[in-house]
N, C-alpha and C positions, 0 to 999 in steps of 0.2 A: 392393455389397452394401444391398441395399434388401428382409429379408425382413417376413414379413406374415403375419396372417390372412385368406386366402383366402375369399370368401364365396360359394358355388355358388348357381347358379341355374338352374333346370330349363330344357331344351329347350323351344321351345313344341310344344304338344301331346303333349309327354312326360310320364313320372314320373322320369325321369332325365336328366342331363346329356350331351349329346356336343359335344366341342368337336375343330373342325379346323384347329390353330395351323398358321399359315404364316407360318415368320421368315426372311427373306432374309438378314437380318444374323445370325443365331446365336441361339442359345437362352441366356439371359444366366442371373448366377448370381442367384436370387432365392429365398433360404430361407424357404420358408411353413408353414403347417398348415392342416387344414380337417378337418371333423368325419365327412365322407364318405369310402367307399372310392373309390381311384382306378384303372384300371387305362391305362396309358400305353405308348403304341406309336411310337417315337422312329423316323422315316426318314429317310432322306438327311443323317444328323449322326453324328460321332461327337464323344466328348469324354467327361467323366466326372459320373457319379450319386453325389449325398451325399442318405443316406436314414438318418434316426437319428443313429448312429455308423460307418454304413459307409460309405466311398469307393472306388468302383470305376470301372473303364473302363465305357463302352456304344458299341457301333457300330449301323450299320443294321439295322433292325429289333429292336431289342433290347423285350423285351415286360415289364412292371413291375406287381402288384399291389400298391397301397398299402392297409393300412387304416388306422380313421379318427385324426387327430389325430398321423401319424407325419408329423415334420419332413422337408423334402425340398428337392431342388432337380435338375434337371440343368444342365448347364454347357458348350457345345460349344465345339470347339475348331475341326473343320472339316470339311468337305461331303465329302462320298460323290460327288458328282457336281457340279461347279462350276456349270453352268446352271442346278442347281434350289436352291429354297429349302432351308434345315430346317423339319421338319415334323415336329410331334408329334399322334398322334390318341390324344383323354385323351374316356375313359368315366367320369361321377362318378355315386353314389349312394348313398341313405343307409343307416344300419344298417338301419331301418325299413324301407325298402323290400324289402331282401334276405333280412330274416325274413321277411315278407310273403310272398315268393316259395317259400322251401325250405319253410313250412309247407304254402303252398297246393297245391305240386306235389311228392307224393312223389319224381318223378324228379329232383328237383333236391337230395334229401337229400344227396349227396354236395358239393355246394356249402358245405355249414355246415362241413365238415373246412378247405376251401381259404381259405374267411372268416378262421378263427379263424386261421391262419397269414402271413394278410396284416398282423397286428399288427409281424412281423419284416419285413413287405415280401417278395414271392415273385417270384424273377426265373425267366420260365420258359424252357424249352431252347428254344436255336435251331431245332429242329427243329422244335416244338411251335408257335414264334412264328413261323415259317415258313409252317405249316398254316392259321392262323389269321389272318394277313396280308391273304388278296384278301376274308376274311369284314369284318374292321373295316375297309379301306380304301373298300368296297360301303357302308358305313352312310352315305356323304359325298352320297349320292346318293339313298337310300330313304325313303319315307315314315313317319311315326313308329311306324304299326303293324309296319309289316315291318320296320324296325331293331328292334324289341324282339324278335322272331321270332330274327332273326339273333345277336343280342347273346346269347341262351339257349343257341344253338347252340355259341357261341363258349366260353361257361362249361362247357359240358358237355365241350367234348376239353379244356379247363384241369384239369378237374380228374380228368383220366386220365393228366396228365404226371408220369409217375415218375422226373424227371431236374430237376425244376424243386429249386430252391436259396433258400435263406431270408439275408438278405443284413442284418438288423440283428441288432443284440443284443436280450436277451431286456427287456421294460421301457420300450422307448424311444420307446414313444407316449403321449400326454397322455391322462390319466384323464378319463374322461366327465366332463365340469362342469357344475355346476347350472347353471340359469338364473340366478340371485341372485348365482351367482361368474363367470357369465361375463364380463360388461362388465368386471369388475376384473382378470383372470387377462389378460384379450387386451389391455388397458391398459400392463399391466407386462410382459407377452412383446414388445409393439410396441415398446417403450420399449428393452427392452434389445436386441431386433435391431438397430433404429436407431441405438442408441449403445452399444454393447458396447466399441468401440476405445477409448473415454473412461471415467475413471474415475465406478464407479457405486458408492453406497452405498446400505446397507440403509434407511437414512430418507428416501431421494429415492424409492426403490421403494413404498416403506409410505405416504407423501405420495400418491405415483401412486393408489395401491388406495385409499386413504382410510380405513387401517385402521395397526394398533398393528404394530411392528413384530414382536412375538410373533405375532399372529393372521395378517400377511403370510406369515411362515415357513409356519405350517400350513397355510395354503389352499396356498402356492405347493408345499408338499410333496405335498400330495395331488391337488394336478391335474396335476404333471410328473414326480413320484416323484423328484425332485431337489431339494436347496436353491439358493436364489435362486446362490450362491456358484455352486455345481456346474454349473447352468444355465448361468451365464455364462464359464464355463471351456470347458464343450465348444463353444461358440458361436465363441471366440476361436479354440481348437485347429482346429475345421473349416474357421475361414476362413482359417488360417495355412496348412492343407495344400492347400485348393484355390491361393492364391497359391505355394506352394513346385512343385505340380505345373504351373500354366499362366503361370509367370514364370519370368525370369533373376532377378529381385532379392536383394540379398544378405539371407543370414538375420537381421542386424541390423535392417533396414529393414522386413523382413515383420514382424517381432516388433514393432515401433513400430506398424506398419499393423493391428496386432490388438490394441493396447491394452497388450502390455507394455514399461514405459521400462526397464528391468531385463532385457539377453539373457541373464545369466547363469540367472535364475529363467523364463524364457520356456523355454529349454532343459530346465531342471530340468522344469518342468510339462509341456513336450512329452514329453519321455522315461518318462513315469510312464504317463501317457495311451497312448501308442504304441508300449513298448517301445522306442524306438529315437531316433536324436537327428533334427534335423529336416533337417539334411546328410544322414542315413543315408537318410531318408524320400526325400529327393528323388532321390538317388541309387539307390532302390530302383525306384522310378516310370521312370526313366530307362532301366534295364535289361529294363522290362516286367515287372518282378516284381509291381505294383499290389499292396503288404499290405494284407491286412483285418483291422483290429486293431481291438476296443474302446476308446470316448474315455472 
């Protein structure tokens, strides 16, 4: 796993970004976050999605709207059609762009509520996802001006989805980061994500951020709503869940791989976070129950 802060670039001639990700070898687990909203349609792929403290299965046509700062990743397990690649159509836009849209057009006022729900990630119903899928697939071949018109039509239909659901627990998105704090928090988060399987001391993180330990703690809690230790634990347990779901590795091996050298400690922390043991969690997923429990 190599999580990161993703830097979003607008599409040429457009005020928002559109990506057509074609992945023949599968969608890799890449735990990351960014300050933009993201609407993702996943095609010809099934596996698991990880959003904040949510872990759930996805299938062909999965459509999710993510809010700014919400850590996430998709990880494929197999294709629907072996002859084609895994594919994800990804739309990304800033809070400023979305705010201008809802302020300028009275007709888009209902979009405000949908965007507020995106802080917890919105999973759209299969019926609505299927209805807007042709419009989203058509974006690939449209010029920038027609893409915008088509996207507004998609937004309008999404706001009317009465069966959409929220995925993550409240408060899992990163707080808005000041320009002064952004380089510091980014460096600390990138270090935590890249090295969460190793012992990490607060003094080490403070040195990376060029802050005292108390100042680091205040900044980190202000930006993530968690302490560094809580964030590290969330990373480790989330990684453990993906390994329990997607591999047959023994639990003691998984504990070691995610940073817990003591199996009893790993089992205790996992149960406190997921309300079941690692063995029970793996068994539940293999029975198709897909437990969604707060981390």
